[in-house]
C-alpha positions in Angstrom: 20.4 -15.0 -12.8 21.1 -14.5 -9.3 17.6 -14.4 -8.5 16.6 -17.6 -10.3 19.5 -19.6 -8.5 17.8 -18.0 -5.4 14.8 -19.2 -6.0 15.8 -22.5 -6.6 17.8 -23.2 -3.4 15.9 -20.9 -1.4 12.4 -20.8 -2.3 11.3 -19.1 0.8 13.3 -16.2 -0.5 11.0 -16.1 -3.6 7.9 -14.6 -1.4 10.0 -12.1 0.4 11.2 -10.8 -2.7 7.9 -10.2 -3.9 6.1 -9.3 -0.9 8.9 -6.3 -0.7 8.4 -5.5 -4.8 4.5 -5.4 -3.4 4.9 -3.1 -0.7 7.4 -0.8 -2.6 4.1 -0.3 -4.8 1.5 0.3 -2.2 1.4 3.4 -0.3 -0.6 4.0 2.8 -1.5 7.1 4.1 -1.3 7.3 7.6 -4.3 8.9 9.5 -6.5 8.8 6.5 -8.1 5.7 7.8 -9.4 7.6 10.8 -13.4 7.2 11.0 -15.0 10.7 11.0 -11.9 12.4 9.9 -11.5 11.5 6.7 -12.7 12.8 3.7 -15.8 10.1 3.2 -18.3 10.1 5.7 -20.5 7.1 5.1 -22.8 8.4 7.8 -23.5 11.4 6.5 -23.2 10.6 2.8 -20.8 13.8 2.5 -17.2 13.5 0.7 -14.9 16.3 1.5 -12.7 17.0 -1.9 -9.5 19.4 -0.7 -7.9 20.6 -3.8 -4.0 20.7 -3.8 -2.0 23.8 -4.0 -0.3 25.0 -7.2 
């Protein structure tokens, strides 16, 4: 109920709330995007698959 009233009187907050919800669902692994150090090497055509422990 509060979100509906907030959307009516402060429409910009709706976008902020939606973006926060999106960011909660999105996970960025820091360091995985480093070229040449990640699991996929496009230049050589090799993919490294590491099995997790357990």
